[in-house]
SERO-4910 file (N, C-alpha, C, O; in steps of 0.05 Angstrom, whole numbers):
BEGIN
 pado doro    nc1    nc2    nc3   cac1   cac2   cac3    cc1    cc2    cc3    oc1    oc2    oc3
  Met    A  -1398   3502  -1916  -1397   3478  -1932  -1413   3481  -1958  -1409   3467  -1977
  Arg    A  -1431   3501  -1958  -1448   3505  -1981  -1432   3510  -2006  -1438   3499  -2027
  Ala    A  -1411   3526  -2004  -1394   3531  -2028  -1381   3506  -2038  -1377   3503  -2062
  Ala    A  -1373   3488  -2020  -1360   3464  -2028  -1379   3445  -2042  -1371   3429  -2060
  Thr    A  -1405   3446  -2035  -1423   3427  -2047  -1437   3439  -2072  -1444   3424  -2090
  Glu    A  -1439   3465  -2073  -1452   3476  -2096  -1432   3483  -2118  -1439   3483  -2142
  Gly    A  -1408   3487  -2111  -1387   3493  -2131  -1389   3522  -2139  -1407   3537  -2132
  Ala    A  -1369   3530  -2155  -1368   3558  -2163  -1390   3565  -2182  -1398   3589  -2185
  His    A  -1401   3546  -2196  -1422   3551  -2216  -1450   3553  -2203  -1469   3560  -2217
  Gly    A  -1452   3546  -2177  -1478   3550  -2163  -1500   3532  -2171  -1523   3537  -2163
  Ser    A  -1495   3510  -2186  -1516   3493  -2195  -1525   3472  -2175  -1545   3458  -2180
  Gly    A  -1510   3469  -2153  -1516   3448  -2134  -1502   3422  -2140  -1501   3404  -2123
  Ala    A  -1489   3420  -2163  -1474   3396  -2170  -1445   3402  -2166  -1435   3424  -2172
  Leu    A  -1430   3382  -2157  -1402   3385  -2153  -1387   3384  -2180  -1395   3368  -2198
  Arg    A  -1367   3400  -2183  -1351   3398  -2207  -1329   3378  -2202  -1323   3371  -2180
  Ala    A  -1317   3368  -2224  -1296   3347  -2222  -1273   3356  -2204  -1264   3339  -2188
  Glu    A  -1265   3380  -2206  -1242   3389  -2190  -1250   3391  -2160  -1232   3391  -2143
  Glu    A  -1275   3393  -2154  -1284   3393  -2126  -1289   3365  -2115  -1287   3360  -2091
  Leu    A  -1294   3347  -2133  -1300   3319  -2125  -1276   3305  -2114  -1277   3292  -2093
  Arg    A  -1254   3307  -2128  -1230   3292  -2121  -1221   3298  -2092  -1217   3279  -2077
  Pro    A  -1218   3323  -2084  -1209   3328  -2056  -1230   3318  -2035  -1222   3307  -2014
  Leu    A  -1255   3320  -2041  -1276   3311  -2023  -1275   3280  -2021  -1276   3269  -1999
  Leu    A  -1272   3267  -2043  -1270   3238  -2043  -1244   3229  -2029  -1244   3209  -2014
  Glu    A  -1222   3243  -2034  -1196   3236  -2021  -1198   3237  -1991  -1186   3221  -1977
  Arg    A  -1213   3257  -1981  -1217   3260  -1952  -1232   3236  -1940  -1228   3229  -1917
  His    A  -1248   3223  -1956  -1264   3201  -1947  -1253   3173  -1955  -1265   3153  -1949
  Leu    A  -1230   3173  -1968  -1219   3148  -1978  -1213   3127  -1957  -1220   3103  -1960
  Ala    A  -1201   3135  -1934  -1195   3116  -1913  -1221   3104  -1901  -1223   3080  -1896
  Leu    A  -1241   3121  -1897  -1267   3111  -1887  -1280   3093  -1908  -1293   3074  -1901
  Leu    A  -1278   3100  -1933  -1289   3084  -1954  -1277   3056  -1955  -1291   3036  -1957
  Arg    A  -1250   3055  -1952  -1236   3029  -1951  -1247   3012  -1928  -1253   2989  -1931
  Ala    A  -1250   3025  -1904  -1260   3010  -1881  -1288   3001  -1885  -1295   2978  -1878
  His    A  -1305   3018  -1897  -1333   3011  -1903  -1334   2987  -1922  -1349   2968  -1917
  Val    A  -1319   2988  -1943  -1319   2966  -1963  -1309   2941  -1950  -1320   2919  -1955
  Arg    A  -1287   2942  -1935  -1276   2919  -1922  -1297   2906  -1903  -1300   2882  -1903
  Asp    A  -1311   2922  -1888  -1331   2912  -1869  -1355   2900  -1883  -1366   2880  -1875
  Gln    A  -1363   2913  -1905  -1388   2904  -1919  -1383   2881  -1939  -1401   2865  -1944
  Ala    A  -1360   2879  -1950  -1355   2859  -1972  -1355   2831  -1961  -1365   2813  -1975
  Gly    A  -1344   2826  -1938  -1343   2799  -1927  -1320   2784  -1939  -1310   2790  -1961
  Pro    A  -1311   2763  -1925  -1287   2749  -1933  -1290   2734  -1960  -1271   2731  -1975
  Ser    A  -1314   2724  -1965  -1317   2709  -1990  -1312   2726  -2015  -1302   2716  -2035
  Leu    A  -1320   2751  -2014  -1315   2769  -2037  -1286   2778  -2037  -1273   2780  -2058
  Leu    A  -1275   2784  -2014  -1247   2794  -2012  -1227   2773  -2020  -1204   2779  -2027
  Val    A  -1235   2748  -2019  -1217   2726  -2028  -1216   2727  -2059  -1195   2721  -2071
  Arg    A  -1238   2735  -2071  -1240   2735  -2100  -1230   2761  -2113  -1220   2761  -2135
  Glu    A  -1234   2783  -2099  -1227   2809  -2110  -1212   2825  -2088  -1222   2827  -2066
  Pro    A  -1189   2836  -2095  -1174   2852  -2075  -1190   2877  -2066  -1204   2889  -2082
  Leu    A  -1187   2883  -2041  -1201   2907  -2030  -1194   2932  -2046  -1212   2948  -2052
  Ser    A  -1169   2935  -2054  -1162   2960  -2069  -1176   2961  -2095  -1183   2983  -2104
  Asp    A  -1181   2938  -2108  -1195   2939  -2134  -1224   2948  -2130  -1235   2963  -2146
  Ile    A  -1237   2938  -2109  -1265   2945  -2104  -1267   2975  -2097  -1284   2989  -2107
  Val    A  -1249   2985  -2080  -1249   3013  -2073  -1244   3030  -2097  -1257   3051  -2101
  Gln    A  -1225   3022  -2114  -1219   3037  -2139  -1244   3038  -2157  -1250   3059  -2169
  Ser    A  -1257   3016  -2159  -1281   3015  -2176  -1303   3033  -2165  -1316   3047  -2181
  Val    A  -1306   3034  -2139  -1326   3052  -2127  -1318   3081  -2131  -1334   3098  -2139
  Ala    A  -1292   3087  -2127  -1283   3115  -2131  -1287   3124  -2160  -1295   3147  -2164
  Leu    A  -1281   3107  -2179  -1285   3115  -2207  -1314   3120  -2213  -1321   3139  -2227
  Glu    A  -1332   3103  -2202  -1361   3107  -2206  -1370   3133  -2193  -1386   3147  -2204
  Val    A  -1360   3138  -2169  -1367   3163  -2155  -1358   3187  -2172  -1374   3206  -2176
  Leu    A  -1333   3187  -2181  -1323   3210  -2197  -1339   3213  -2223  -1344   3235  -2232
  Arg    A  -1348   3191  -2235  -1363   3192  -2260  -1391   3202  -2255  -1401   3218  -2271
  Asp    A  -1404   3194  -2233  -1432   3200  -2230  -1438   3224  -2212  -1460   3235  -2213
  Ala    A  -1420   3232  -2195  -1425   3253  -2175  -1431   3280  -2188  -1446   3296  -2176
  Glu    A  -1421   3285  -2211  -1426   3310  -2224  -1456   3314  -2231  -1465   3336  -2235
  His    A  -1470   3291  -2232  -1499   3292  -2238  -1516   3292  -2213  -1541   3292  -2215
  Glu    A  -1504   3293  -2190  -1518   3293  -2164  -1514   3320  -2151  -1496   3335  -2158
  Ser    A  -1530   3325  -2131  -1526   3349  -2115  -1528   3341  -2085  -1543   3322  -2079
  Phe    A  -1513   3354  -2068  -1511   3346  -2040  -1515   3370  -2023  -1504   3392  -2028
  Ala    A  -1531   3367  -2002  -1536   3389  -1983  -1511   3396  -1967  -1506   3419  -1960
  Asp    A  -1496   3375  -1961  -1471   3379  -1945  -1453   3354  -1949  -1460   3336  -1964
  Glu    A  -1431   3355  -1935  -1411   3333  -1938  -1422   3307  -1928  -1416   3286  -1938
  Ser    A  -1439   3308  -1908  -1452   3284  -1897  -1470   3270  -1918  -1470   3246  -1921
  Ala    A  -1484   3286  -1933  -1501   3275  -1955  -1483   3263  -1977  -1490   3242  -1988
  Phe    A  -1461   3275  -1983  -1442   3264  -2002  -1432   3237  -1992  -1431   3217  -2007
  Arg    A  -1424   3236  -1966  -1413   3211  -1955  -1435   3189  -1956  -1428   3166  -1963
  Arg    A  -1459   3195  -1949  -1481   3175  -1950  -1485   3165  -1978  -1489   3141  -1982
  Trp    A  -1483   3182  -1997  -1486   3174  -2025  -1463   3156  -2034  -1467   3135  -2047
  Val    A  -1438   3163  -2026  -1415   3146  -2032  -1418   3119  -2019  -1412   3098  -2032
  Trp    A  -1428   3117  -1994  -1432   3091  -1981  -1453   3075  -1996  -1450   3051  -1999
  Arg    A  -1473   3088  -2006  -1494   3074  -2022  -1483   3063  -2048  -1489   3041  -2056
  Val    A  -1466   3079  -2061  -1452   3070  -2085  -1435   3046  -2079  -1435   3026  -2094
  Ala    A  -1420   3047  -2057  -1403   3025  -2049  -1419   3000  -2043  -1412   2978  -2051
  Thr    A  -1441   3003  -2028  -1458   2980  -2021  -1470   2967  -2047  -1470   2943  -2049
  Asn    A  -1479   2984  -2065  -1489   2973  -2091  -1467   2959  -2106  -1473   2938  -2119
  Lys    A  -1443   2969  -2106  -1421   2957  -2120  -1414   2929  -2108  -1410   2910  -2122
  Ile    A  -1415   2928  -2081  -1409   2903  -2067  -1431   2882  -2074  -1425   2859  -2080
  Leu    A  -1456   2891  -2073  -1478   2873  -2080  -1476   2863  -2109  -1480   2839  -2115
  Glu    A  -1468   2881  -2127  -1465   2874  -2155  -1443   2852  -2158  -1446   2833  -2173
  Lys    A  -1421   2856  -2144  -1399   2837  -2145  -1406   2810  -2133  -1399   2789  -2143
  His    A  -1421   2810  -2110  -1431   2785  -2099  -1449   2771  -2118  -1447   2747  -2122
  Arg    A  -1467   2786  -2131  -1485   2774  -2151  -1470   2762  -2174  -1476   2740  -2183
  Arg    A  -1450   2776  -2183  -1434   2767  -2206  -1420   2741  -2199  -1420   2722  -2215
  Trp    A  -1408   2740  -2175  -1393   2716  -2167  -1412   2693  -2162  -1405   2669  -2165
  Ser    A  -1436   2699  -2152  -1455   2677  -2146  -1472   2668  -2170  -1484   2647  -2168
  Ala    A  -1473   2684  -2191  -1490   2677  -2214  -1483   2650  -2226  -1501   2635  -2234
  Ala    A  -1457   2644  -2227  -1449   2619  -2238  -1454   2595  -2220  -1451   2572  -2227
  Lys    A  -1462   2601  -2195  -1465   2580  -2175  -1493   2580  -2164  -1497   2571  -2141
  Arg    A  -1513   2588  -2179  -1540   2590  -2169  -1552   2563  -2159  -1563   2562  -2137
  Ala    A  -1549   2543  -2174  -1562   2518  -2167  -1549   2505  -2143  -1525   2504  -2141
  Ala    A  -1565   2494  -2126  -1554   2481  -2102  -1536   2458  -2108  -1516   2454  -2095
  His    A  -1543   2443  -2129  -1526   2420  -2136  -1498   2429  -2145  -1479   2414  -2141
  Arg    A  -1496   2452  -2157  -1470   2463  -2165  -1454   2470  -2141  -1430   2465  -2140
  Glu    A  -1467   2481  -2120  -1453   2487  -2095  -1442   2462  -2083  -1419   2462  -2073
  Val    A  -1458   2441  -2083  -1449   2416  -2071  -1425   2404  -2087  -1407   2394  -2075
  Glu    A  -1426   2407  -2114  -1403   2397  -2130  -1378   2411  -2122  -1357   2399  -2119
  Leu    A  -1380   2438  -2119  -1356   2453  -2111  -1346   2445  -2083  -1322   2443  -2078
  Ala    A  -1365   2441  -2065  -1357   2433  -2038  -1344   2405  -2039  -1324   2400  -2025
  His    A  -1354   2387  -2056  -1343   2361  -2059  -1314   2363  -2069  -1296   2349  -2059
  Glu    A  -1309   2380  -2089  -1283   2383  -2100  -1263   2393  -2078  -1239   2386  -2079
  Ser    A  -1273   2409  -2060  -1254   2421  -2040  -1249   2402  -2016  -1231   2407  -2000
  Val    A  -1265   2381  -2013  -1262   2364  -1990  -1251   2336  -1997  -1249   2319  -1980
  Val    A  -1244   2332  -2022  -1234   2306  -2030  -1206   2302  -2017  -1189   2319  -2019
  Asp    A  -1203   2279  -2004  -1178   2273  -1990  -1165   2250  -2006  -1176   2229  -2009
  Ala    A  -1140   2255  -2015  -1126   2235  -2031  -1121   2210  -2015  -1117   2189  -2026
  Arg    A  -1121   2212  -1988  -1115   2188  -1971  -1140   2172  -1965  -1138   2150  -1954
  Ala    A  -1163   2182  -1973  -1189   2169  -1967  -1191   2143  -1984  -1182   2142  -2006
  Thr    A  -1205   2124  -1972  -1210   2099  -1986  -1233   2103  -2006  -1247   2122  -2004
  Pro    A  -1236   2084  -2025  -1259   2086  -2043  -1286   2087  -2028  -1305   2100  -2036
  Asp    A  -1288   2071  -2006  -1312   2071  -1991  -1317   2099  -1978  -1340   2108  -1977
  Gln    A  -1296   2111  -1968  -1299   2138  -1956  -1307   2158  -1978  -1324   2176  -1972
  His    A  -1296   2156  -2002  -1304   2174  -2023  -1334   2170  -2030  -1348   2189  -2034
  Ala    A  -1342   2145  -2031  -1370   2139  -2038  -1389   2150  -2016  -1410   2161  -2022
  Gln    A  -1381   2147  -1991  -1397   2157  -1969  -1399   2187  -1970  -1420   2199  -1966
  Arg    A  -1376   2201  -1976  -1376   2230  -1978  -1394   2239  -2001  -1409   2258  -1998
  Ala    A  -1392   2225  -2023  -1409   2232  -2046  -1439   2229  -2040  -1455   2245  -2048
  Glu    A  -1446   2208  -2025  -1473   2203  -2017  -1483   2225  -1998  -1506   2235  -2000
  Glu    A  -1466   2234  -1979  -1472   2255  -1961  -1477   2282  -1976  -1495   2297  -1970
  Leu    A  -1461   2286  -1996  -1464   2311  -2012  -1489   2310  -2029  -1503   2330  -2032
  Arg    A  -1496   2287  -2039  -1522   2284  -2054  -1545   2289  -2035  -1565   2302  -2043
  Ala    A  -1543   2278  -2011  -1565   2282  -1991  -1568   2312  -1985  -1590   2322  -1982
  Leu    A  -1545   2326  -1982  -1545   2354  -1976  -1558   2370  -1999  -1575   2387  -1995
  Ala    A  -1551   2363  -2024  -1562   2376  -2047  -1592   2372  -2048  -1608   2390  -2054
  Ala    A  -1601   2347  -2043  -1630   2341  -2043  -1644   2357  -2021  -1666   2368  -2026
  Ala    A  -1632   2359  -1998  -1645   2374  -1976  -1646   2403  -1982  -1666   2417  -1976
  Leu    A  -1625   2414  -1995  -1626   2442  -2003  -1648   2447  -2024  -1661   2468  -2022
  Glu    A  -1651   2429  -2042  -1672   2432  -2063  -1700   2432  -2051  -1718   2444  -2062
  Gln    A  -1703   2418  -2028  -1730   2416  -2015  -1737   2442  -2000  -1760   2445  -1993
  Leu    A  -1718   2458  -1994  -1723   2483  -1980  -1740   2502  -1997  -1738   2502  -2021
  Asp    A  -1756   2518  -1983  -1770   2540  -1998  -1749   2558  -2010  -1727   2561  -1999
  Asp    A  -1756   2570  -2033  -1737   2588  -2047  -1726   2610  -2028  -1702   2616  -2029
  Glu    A  -1744   2622  -2012  -1735   2644  -1994  -1714   2635  -1975  -1695   2649  -1970
  Leu    A  -1719   2611  -1963  -1700   2601  -1943  -1673   2593  -1956  -1652   2599  -1946
  Arg    A  -1675   2579  -1979  -1651   2570  -1993  -1634   2594  -2002  -1610   2594  -1999
  Glu    A  -1647   2615  -2013  -1632   2639  -2022  -1617   2652  -1999  -1593   2659  -2002
  Val    A  -1630   2656  -1977  -1617   2668  -1954  -1595   2651  -1943  -1573   2660  -1937
  Leu    A  -1600   2625  -1941  -1579   2606  -1931  -1554   2606  -1949  -1532   2608  -1939
  Leu    A  -1558   2605  -1976  -1535   2605  -1994  -1520   2632  -1992  -1495   2632  -1992
  Leu    A  -1534   2654  -1991  -1520   2680  -1989  -1505   2682  -1963  -1482   2691  -1963
  Arg    A  -1517   2674  -1941  -1504   2677  -1915  -1482   2656  -1911  -1460   2664  -1903
  Arg    A  -1488   2630  -1915  -1469   2609  -1907  -1450   2600  -1929  -1428   2591  -1923
  Val    A  -1458   2602  -1954  -1440   2593  -1976  -1424   2616  -1986  -1400   2614  -1989
  Phe    A  -1437   2639  -1991  -1423   2662  -2002  -1413   2682  -1981  -1399   2701  -1987
  Asp    A  -1421   2677  -1955  -1412   2693  -1933  -1418   2723  -1936  -1402   2740  -1929
  Val    A  -1442   2729  -1947  -1451   2756  -1951  -1461   2766  -1923  -1477   2753  -1911
  Pro    A  -1451   2789  -1914  -1460   2800  -1888  -1491   2803  -1887  -1503   2809  -1908
  Pro    A  -1503   2799  -1863  -1532   2801  -1861  -1543   2827  -1871  -1565   2827  -1883
  Ala    A  -1530   2849  -1866  -1540   2875  -1875  -1542   2876  -1906  -1562   2887  -1916
  Leu    A  -1523   2865  -1920  -1524   2865  -1949  -1546   2846  -1959  -1559   2852  -1979
  Val    A  -1549   2823  -1946  -1570   2804  -1954  -1597   2818  -1951  -1614   2817  -1968
  Ala    A  -1601   2832  -1928  -1626   2846  -1923  -1631   2868  -1944  -1653   2870  -1954
  Ala    A  -1610   2883  -1951  -1613   2904  -1971  -1619   2892  -1998  -1636   2902  -2013
  Glu    A  -1605   2870  -2005  -1610   2858  -2031  -1638   2847  -2034  -1650   2849  -2055
  Leu    A  -1648   2834  -2013  -1674   2821  -2014  -1697   2840  -2005  -1721   2832  -2008
  Gly    A  -1690   2863  -1995  -1711   2882  -1986  -1726   2872  -1961  -1750   2876  -1959
  Ile    A  -1711   2859  -1943  -1723   2849  -1918  -1706   2859  -1895  -1685   2870  -1898
  Ala    A  -1717   2856  -1871  -1703   2865  -1847  -1680   2845  -1840  -1681   2822  -1847
  Glu    A  -1659   2855  -1826  -1637   2838  -1818  -1648   2815  -1800  -1637   2793  -1801
  Ser    A  -1667   2822  -1783  -1679   2801  -1765  -1691   2779  -1782  -1691   2756  -1774
  Thr    A  -1703   2786  -1805  -1715   2766  -1822  -1693   2748  -1835  -1696   2724  -1838
  Val    A  -1670   2761  -1841  -1648   2746  -1852  -1639   2725  -1831  -1634   2702  -1838
  Arg    A  -1636   2734  -1806  -1627   2716  -1785  -1648   2693  -1781  -1640   2670  -1777
  Trp    A  -1674   2700  -1781  -1695   2681  -1777  -1695   2660  -1800  -1696   2636  -1795
  Arg    A  -1693   2670  -1824  -1693   2651  -1847  -1669   2633  -1847  -1671   2609  -1854
  Thr    A  -1646   2644  -1839  -1621   2627  -1838  -1625   2605  -1817  -1619   2582  -1822
  Ala    A  -1636   2613  -1794  -1640   2593  -1772  -1661   2572  -1781  -1657   2548  -1776
  Gln    A  -1682   2581  -1794  -1703   2562  -1804  -1691   2543  -1824  -1697   2519  -1824
  Ala    A  -1675   2553  -1843  -1664   2536  -1864  -1645   2516  -1852  -1645   2493  -1859
  Leu    A  -1628   2525  -1833  -1609   2506  -1820  -1624   2485  -1804  -1616   2461  -1804
  Ala    A  -1646   2493  -1790  -1661   2473  -1775  -1674   2453  -1793  -1674   2429  -1787
  Lys    A  -1685   2462  -1816  -1698   2443  -1834  -1677   2425  -1847  -1682   2401  -1850
  Leu    A  -1654   2435  -1854  -1633   2418  -1865  -1624   2397  -1844  -1622   2374  -1851
  Ala    A  -1620   2406  -1820  -1612   2387  -1799  -1633   2366  -1795  -1626   2342  -1791
  Ser    A  -1658   2374  -1795  -1680   2354  -1791  -1680   2334  -1814  -1682   2310  -1810
  Arg    A  -1679   2344  -1839  -1680   2326  -1862  -1655   2308  -1864  -1658   2284  -1870
  Leu    A  -1632   2319  -1859  -1608   2303  -1860  -1606   2284  -1836  -1597   2261  -1839
  Gly    A  -1616   2292  -1813  -1616   2275  -1790  -1636   2252  -1794  -1630   2229  -1785
  Ala    A  -1659   2257  -1807  -1679   2236  -1812  -1667   2215  -1831  -1672   2192  -1828
  Lys    A  -1652   2225  -1851  -1640   2206  -1870  -1619   2188  -1857  -1618   2164  -1862
  His    A  -1602   2201  -1840  -1582   2186  -1826  -1593   2167  -1805  -1583   2145  -1801
  Gly    A  -1615   2177  -1792  -1628   2160  -1772  -1641   2136  -1785  -1641   2114  -1773
  Ala    A  -1653   2139  -1809  -1665   2117  -1823  -1644   2097  -1833  -1649   2073  -1834
  Ala    A  -1621   2108  -1841  -1600   2091  -1851  -1586   2076  -1829  -1576   2054  -1834
  Gly    A  -1584   2088  -1805  -1569   2076  -1784  -1584   2061  -1766  -1574   2050  -1746
***
């Protein structure tokens, strides 16, 4: 494998003509990796083939400046490039929706029922305002994890990688945020009812 990773020039960097066959051998696994890591919320916005193509182009562009001990090291690097690309795309799609009140507005637009009465619309709007207020009261760490996990459907492993925390911390913060939301929303409904 040494000859395949060092190339004919012996510099330790792959040449372009060596990269393509190596990448092609890993393309099916790359597709599966991207599909598993991207999550449904991203795949609804961007086709899987577009994300894989973007990763492949970046790999071909940047791999000549890297060196790999073996094919396994190359594959790990490609997976890292793919994970970074997925995180970049999640960030790009979520950048326009950072504020919790914006998320609630989008949710409101998607749940409007043309058959609902004006009273039902008013009640739904009040519930969404209460949700926005409860989200705003959460600590930034809890709110960020909750939005990434439950609104943008980012897989726990990617949330952990993005925030530099353990997956168990992602699960704990999600549970804490949901419990606090339930408590705050339950208290408001209990006081009103």
